[in-house]
C-alpha positions as CSV (number, residue, x, y, z in Angstrom):
1,M,-19.2,41.1,-21.5
2,S,-21.2,43.2,-19.2
3,F,-20.4,43.9,-15.6
4,L,-23.2,41.7,-14.4
5,D,-22.1,38.7,-16.5
6,N,-18.6,39.1,-15.2
7,L,-19.8,39.2,-11.6
8,E,-22.0,36.1,-12.2
9,N,-19.1,34.1,-13.6
10,N,-16.9,35.1,-10.6
11,L,-19.6,34.1,-8.1
12,K,-20.0,30.7,-9.9
13,A,-16.2,30.1,-9.8
14,L,-16.1,30.9,-6.1
15,E,-19.0,28.6,-5.3
16,S,-17.4,25.7,-7.2
17,R,-14.1,26.3,-5.5
18,E,-15.7,26.3,-2.0
19,Q,-17.5,23.0,-2.6
20,G,-14.4,21.3,-3.8
21,G,-12.4,22.8,-0.9
22,V,-14.9,21.3,1.6
23,E,-14.7,17.9,0.0
24,D,-11.0,18.0,-0.2
25,G,-10.7,19.0,3.4
26,R,-12.9,16.1,4.5
27,R,-10.9,13.6,2.4
28,R,-7.6,15.0,3.8
29,E,-9.0,14.6,7.4
30,A,-10.2,11.0,6.7
31,D,-6.8,10.1,5.2
32,R,-5.0,11.7,8.2
33,A,-7.2,9.8,10.7
34,R,-6.5,6.6,8.8
35,A,-2.8,7.2,8.7
36,L,-2.7,7.9,12.5
37,A,-4.7,4.7,13.2
38,A,-2.3,2.7,11.1
39,A,0.9,4.3,12.5
40,P,1.5,1.8,15.3
41,W,1.2,-1.1,12.8
42,A,3.6,0.6,10.4
43,E,6.1,1.0,13.2
44,R,5.7,-2.7,14.1
45,L,6.2,-3.7,10.5
46,K,9.4,-1.7,10.1
47,S,11.0,-2.9,13.3
48,S,9.8,-6.5,13.4
49,P,12.1,-9.4,13.1
50,Y,9.4,-10.9,10.9
51,T,10.1,-8.3,8.2
52,A,13.8,-8.9,8.2
53,G,13.2,-12.7,8.0
54,L,10.7,-12.2,5.2
55,M,13.1,-10.2,3.1
56,Q,15.9,-12.7,3.7
57,R,13.8,-15.7,2.9
58,A,12.2,-14.1,-0.2
59,T,15.7,-13.2,-1.5
60,I,17.0,-16.7,-1.0
61,A,13.9,-18.3,-2.6
62,G,14.3,-16.0,-5.6
63,R,18.0,-16.8,-5.9
64,Q,17.2,-20.5,-5.9
65,R,14.8,-19.9,-8.8
66,R,17.2,-17.5,-10.5
67,I,14.7,-14.7,-10.1
68,K,15.6,-11.2,-8.8
69,V,13.3,-10.2,-5.9
70,N,13.2,-6.4,-5.5
71,L,12.5,-5.1,-2.0
72,L,11.4,-1.6,-1.5
73,W,9.6,0.6,1.0
74,I,7.0,2.9,-0.4
75,G,6.0,5.1,2.6
76,T,4.9,2.6,5.2
77,T,4.3,-0.2,2.7
78,L,6.8,-3.0,2.1
79,R,6.7,-4.2,-1.5
80,L,8.4,-7.4,-2.8
81,E,8.5,-7.7,-6.6
82,A,9.4,-10.7,-8.7
83,R,8.6,-10.9,-12.4
84,E,5.0,-9.6,-12.8
85,R,4.0,-10.5,-9.3
86,R,4.0,-8.3,-6.2
87,L,3.5,-8.9,-2.5
88,E,2.8,-5.8,-0.5
89,L,2.6,-5.6,3.3
90,R,0.3,-2.7,4.1
91,P,-0.3,-1.4,7.6
92,E,-4.0,-0.6,8.1
93,P,-5.9,0.5,11.2
94,E,-7.0,-3.1,11.8
95,G,-3.5,-4.6,11.4
96,I,-1.1,-5.5,8.7
97,V,-2.4,-6.9,5.4
98,A,-0.5,-9.0,2.9
99,V,-1.8,-8.2,-0.6
100,F,-0.9,-10.4,-3.6
101,L,-0.9,-8.6,-6.9
102,K,-0.4,-9.6,-10.6
103,N,0.2,-6.7,-13.1
104,N,-1.1,-4.2,-10.5
105,E,-4.4,-6.1,-10.0
106,E,-5.2,-7.5,-6.6
107,I,-5.5,-11.2,-6.6
108,S,-6.0,-11.8,-2.9
109,R,-5.3,-10.4,0.6
110,Q,-4.9,-11.8,4.0
111,T,-4.3,-10.4,7.5
112,L,-0.8,-11.0,8.7
113,D,0.4,-12.1,12.1
114,L,3.9,-10.9,12.8
115,S,4.5,-13.7,15.4
116,T,4.4,-16.5,12.7
117,D,7.1,-17.8,10.5
118,P,7.7,-15.6,7.4
119,Q,8.6,-18.7,5.4
120,T,4.9,-19.6,5.2
121,L,4.1,-16.3,3.4
122,V,7.1,-16.8,1.0
123,A,6.0,-20.4,0.4
124,E,2.5,-19.1,-0.6
125,W,3.9,-16.3,-2.8
126,M,6.7,-18.1,-4.7
127,P,4.4,-20.6,-6.5
128,M,2.5,-17.6,-7.9
129,V,5.8,-16.2,-9.2
130,D,6.8,-19.6,-10.7
131,A,3.5,-19.7,-12.6
132,E,4.7,-16.7,-14.7
Protein backbone atom coordinates (compact mmCIF):
# COMPACT_ATOMS: atom_id res chain seq x y z
CA MET A 1 0.00 0.00 0.00
CA SER A 2 1.44 3.33 -0.99
CA PHE A 3 1.71 6.36 1.21
CA LEU A 4 -1.09 8.15 -0.69
CA ASP A 5 -3.48 5.21 -0.35
CA ASN A 6 -2.80 5.05 3.37
CA LEU A 7 -3.33 8.79 3.74
CA GLU A 8 -6.61 8.61 1.81
CA ASN A 9 -7.90 5.77 4.03
CA ASN A 10 -7.00 7.73 7.16
CA LEU A 11 -8.82 10.83 5.90
CA LYS A 12 -11.94 8.81 5.05
CA ALA A 13 -11.91 7.24 8.51
CA LEU A 14 -11.61 10.65 10.16
CA GLU A 15 -14.48 12.09 8.10
CA SER A 16 -16.81 9.24 8.93
CA ARG A 17 -15.92 9.48 12.63
CA GLU A 18 -16.65 13.24 12.63
CA GLN A 19 -20.05 12.82 10.98
CA GLY A 20 -21.07 10.15 13.49
CA GLY A 21 -19.78 12.28 16.34
CA VAL A 22 -21.93 15.25 15.33
CA GLU A 23 -25.05 13.10 15.05
CA ASP A 24 -24.31 11.37 18.35
CA GLY A 25 -23.80 14.73 20.02
CA ARG A 26 -27.13 16.02 18.73
CA ARG A 27 -28.90 12.87 19.86
CA ARG A 28 -27.31 13.10 23.32
CA GLU A 29 -28.35 16.74 23.63
CA ALA A 30 -31.92 15.92 22.58
CA ASP A 31 -32.07 13.03 25.08
CA ARG A 32 -30.69 15.27 27.81
CA ALA A 33 -33.21 18.04 27.08
CA ARG A 34 -36.05 15.49 27.11
CA ALA A 35 -34.85 14.04 30.44
CA LEU A 36 -34.63 17.51 31.98
CA ALA A 37 -38.15 18.35 30.80
CA ALA A 38 -39.50 15.07 32.24
CA ALA A 39 -37.60 15.38 35.57
CA PRO A 40 -40.38 17.20 37.49
CA TRP A 41 -42.88 14.53 36.40
CA ALA A 42 -40.48 11.76 37.42
CA GLU A 43 -40.15 13.28 40.87
CA ARG A 44 -43.93 13.56 41.21
CA LEU A 45 -44.33 9.95 40.15
CA LYS A 46 -41.83 8.67 42.70
CA SER A 47 -43.16 10.69 45.62
CA SER A 48 -46.88 10.60 44.87
CA PRO A 49 -49.36 8.77 47.10
CA TYR A 50 -50.94 7.63 43.82
CA THR A 51 -47.90 5.47 43.09
CA ALA A 52 -47.94 3.81 46.51
CA GLY A 53 -51.68 3.17 46.18
CA LEU A 54 -51.24 1.75 42.69
CA MET A 55 -48.56 -0.68 43.82
CA GLN A 56 -50.64 -1.77 46.80
CA ARG A 57 -53.85 -2.26 44.81
CA ALA A 58 -52.11 -4.06 41.95
CA THR A 59 -50.48 -6.46 44.42
CA ILE A 60 -53.83 -7.15 46.11
CA ALA A 61 -55.60 -7.65 42.76
CA GLY A 62 -52.88 -10.06 41.67
CA ARG A 63 -53.03 -12.01 44.91
CA GLN A 64 -56.80 -12.40 44.56
CA ARG A 65 -56.17 -13.96 41.13
CA ARG A 66 -53.16 -15.99 42.35
CA ILE A 67 -50.89 -14.03 40.02
CA LYS A 68 -47.54 -12.60 41.05
CA VAL A 69 -47.32 -8.90 40.20
CA ASN A 70 -43.70 -7.75 39.95
CA LEU A 71 -43.03 -4.09 40.69
CA LEU A 72 -39.78 -2.49 39.62
CA TRP A 73 -38.26 0.89 38.91
CA ILE A 74 -36.22 1.15 35.74
CA GLY A 75 -34.66 4.57 35.90
CA THR A 76 -37.66 6.87 36.25
CA THR A 77 -40.17 4.36 34.84
CA LEU A 78 -42.36 2.26 37.13
CA ARG A 79 -43.08 -1.16 35.62
CA LEU A 80 -45.75 -3.59 36.81
CA GLU A 81 -45.52 -7.08 35.34
CA ALA A 82 -47.99 -9.95 35.53
CA ARG A 83 -47.78 -12.95 33.22
CA GLU A 84 -47.05 -11.61 29.72
CA ARG A 85 -48.59 -8.19 30.41
CA ARG A 86 -46.86 -5.04 31.53
CA LEU A 87 -48.04 -1.67 32.67
CA GLU A 88 -45.41 1.06 32.58
CA LEU A 89 -45.77 4.53 34.05
CA ARG A 90 -43.38 6.75 32.09
CA PRO A 91 -42.65 10.38 32.90
CA GLU A 92 -42.50 12.47 29.73
CA PRO A 93 -42.19 16.22 29.16
CA GLU A 94 -45.99 16.55 28.80
CA GLY A 95 -46.83 14.48 31.90
CA ILE A 96 -46.99 10.87 33.01
CA VAL A 97 -48.12 8.26 30.50
CA ALA A 98 -49.47 4.79 31.33
CA VAL A 99 -48.40 2.33 28.63
CA PHE A 100 -50.03 -1.09 28.35
CA LEU A 101 -47.77 -3.76 26.83
CA LYS A 102 -48.16 -7.39 25.79
CA ASN A 103 -44.97 -9.32 24.99
CA ASN A 104 -43.07 -6.01 24.77
CA GLU A 105 -45.48 -4.66 22.14
CA GLU A 106 -47.41 -1.52 22.98
CA ILE A 107 -51.16 -2.08 23.03
CA SER A 108 -52.32 1.32 24.19
CA ARG A 109 -51.29 4.40 26.13
CA GLN A 110 -53.07 7.08 28.08
CA THR A 111 -52.14 10.19 29.99
CA LEU A 112 -52.28 9.68 33.72
CA ASP A 113 -53.69 12.06 36.31
CA LEU A 114 -52.08 11.51 39.72
CA SER A 115 -55.05 13.07 41.51
CA THR A 116 -57.41 10.23 40.52
CA ASP A 117 -57.97 6.88 42.22
CA PRO A 118 -55.33 4.29 41.22
CA GLN A 119 -57.97 1.56 41.41
CA THR A 120 -59.35 2.67 38.03
CA LEU A 121 -56.00 1.95 36.35
CA VAL A 122 -55.73 -1.43 38.10
CA ALA A 123 -59.31 -2.24 37.06
CA GLU A 124 -58.38 -1.45 33.47
CA TRP A 125 -55.15 -3.50 33.50
CA MET A 126 -56.24 -6.64 35.37
CA PRO A 127 -58.79 -7.84 32.75
CA MET A 128 -55.94 -7.74 30.22
CA VAL A 129 -53.88 -9.95 32.56
CA ASP A 130 -56.86 -12.29 33.06
CA ALA A 131 -57.15 -12.74 29.29
CA GLU A 132 -53.76 -14.52 29.22
